[in-house]
C-alpha positions as CSV (number, residue, x, y, z in Angstrom):
1,M,84.5,-12.1,52.3
2,T,85.5,-9.9,49.4
3,P,83.1,-7.0,48.6
4,F,81.4,-7.3,45.3
5,Q,78.6,-5.7,43.2
6,A,76.4,-7.0,40.5
7,T,74.2,-5.1,38.0
8,A,71.4,-6.4,36.0
9,A,68.3,-5.3,34.0
10,A,65.0,-6.0,35.8
11,H,62.6,-6.3,32.9
12,A,58.9,-5.5,33.1
13,K,56.5,-8.5,32.5
14,V,52.9,-9.1,32.0
15,N,51.2,-12.2,33.5
16,L,48.9,-13.8,30.9
17,T,47.7,-16.3,33.5
18,L,48.3,-16.4,37.2
19,D,47.1,-19.2,39.5
20,V,47.9,-18.6,43.2
21,G,48.1,-21.6,45.5
22,P,47.9,-21.8,49.3
23,R,50.4,-19.8,51.5
24,R,53.6,-21.7,52.4
25,D,55.3,-21.8,55.8
26,D,57.7,-19.0,54.6
27,G,54.7,-16.7,53.9
28,Y,54.9,-16.9,50.1
29,H,52.5,-18.7,47.8
30,E,53.1,-21.3,45.2
31,I,52.1,-19.9,41.8
32,E,51.7,-21.1,38.2
33,S,52.0,-18.4,35.6
34,V,52.5,-17.7,32.0
35,A,54.4,-14.4,31.6
36,V,55.7,-12.3,28.8
37,R,58.9,-10.2,29.3
38,L,58.7,-6.7,28.0
39,S,61.5,-4.5,26.8
40,P,61.2,-1.7,29.5
41,S,63.5,-2.4,32.4
42,D,65.0,-0.9,35.5
43,E,68.7,-1.2,36.4
44,V,69.3,-3.0,39.7
45,T,72.8,-3.0,41.4
46,V,73.5,-4.9,44.5
47,H,76.5,-4.0,46.6
48,V,77.6,-6.7,49.1
49,R,80.4,-6.1,51.7
50,P,81.4,-7.8,55.0
51,G,80.0,-6.4,58.2
52,K,76.8,-4.7,59.5
53,G,74.7,-3.2,56.8
54,A,76.4,-5.5,54.3
55,V,73.8,-5.2,51.5
56,R,73.0,-2.0,49.7
57,L,70.6,-1.9,46.8
58,V,70.6,0.7,44.1
59,V,67.6,0.9,41.7
60,K,67.6,3.1,38.7
61,D,63.8,3.5,38.2
62,K,63.2,4.1,34.5
63,R,59.5,4.4,34.7
64,P,57.9,7.6,33.5
65,D,56.9,10.0,36.3
66,A,53.3,9.1,35.9
67,L,54.0,5.4,36.8
68,A,56.7,6.0,39.4
69,D,54.2,6.0,42.4
70,P,54.8,4.1,44.6
71,P,58.6,4.2,44.5
72,L,60.4,0.9,44.1
73,P,61.4,-0.6,47.5
74,R,65.2,-0.4,48.1
75,G,65.6,-1.9,51.5
76,P,64.9,-5.3,53.1
77,E,61.3,-5.3,51.6
78,N,62.9,-5.7,48.1
79,L,63.4,-9.4,47.1
80,V,66.9,-8.7,45.6
81,H,68.0,-7.2,48.9
82,R,66.6,-10.1,50.9
83,A,68.2,-12.7,48.6
84,A,71.6,-11.0,49.0
85,A,71.2,-10.8,52.8
86,L,70.3,-14.5,52.9
87,A,73.3,-15.4,50.8
88,L,75.5,-13.7,53.3
89,E,74.1,-15.7,56.2
C-alpha cells in the first residue's frame, strides 16, 4: 500500500429536525434529519500508511477558545479515524 493523505473542511451544521430510530447491531442508530451546513469549519487531515498505527488524524480546531471544550477527538473515537482504519482492513 502506498502512503497517502487527504485534507478536507469539516463544516459545522445545525440540525433543524432529528428523529432517532432504534439502535442497530453495530451500535449506531438510524436517523432522519434536516440539517443546514454553516460556514465555520475545522480542517481535517488523515494520513494513512502501511503497518501498525497506520492511521493518523490531524484536526485543526478553528473554534474560539470559549467553544473548544471538550477538545475534538483525534484517535479511534473519531469517525474519520475509524473509517480510514476500516478501509485499511
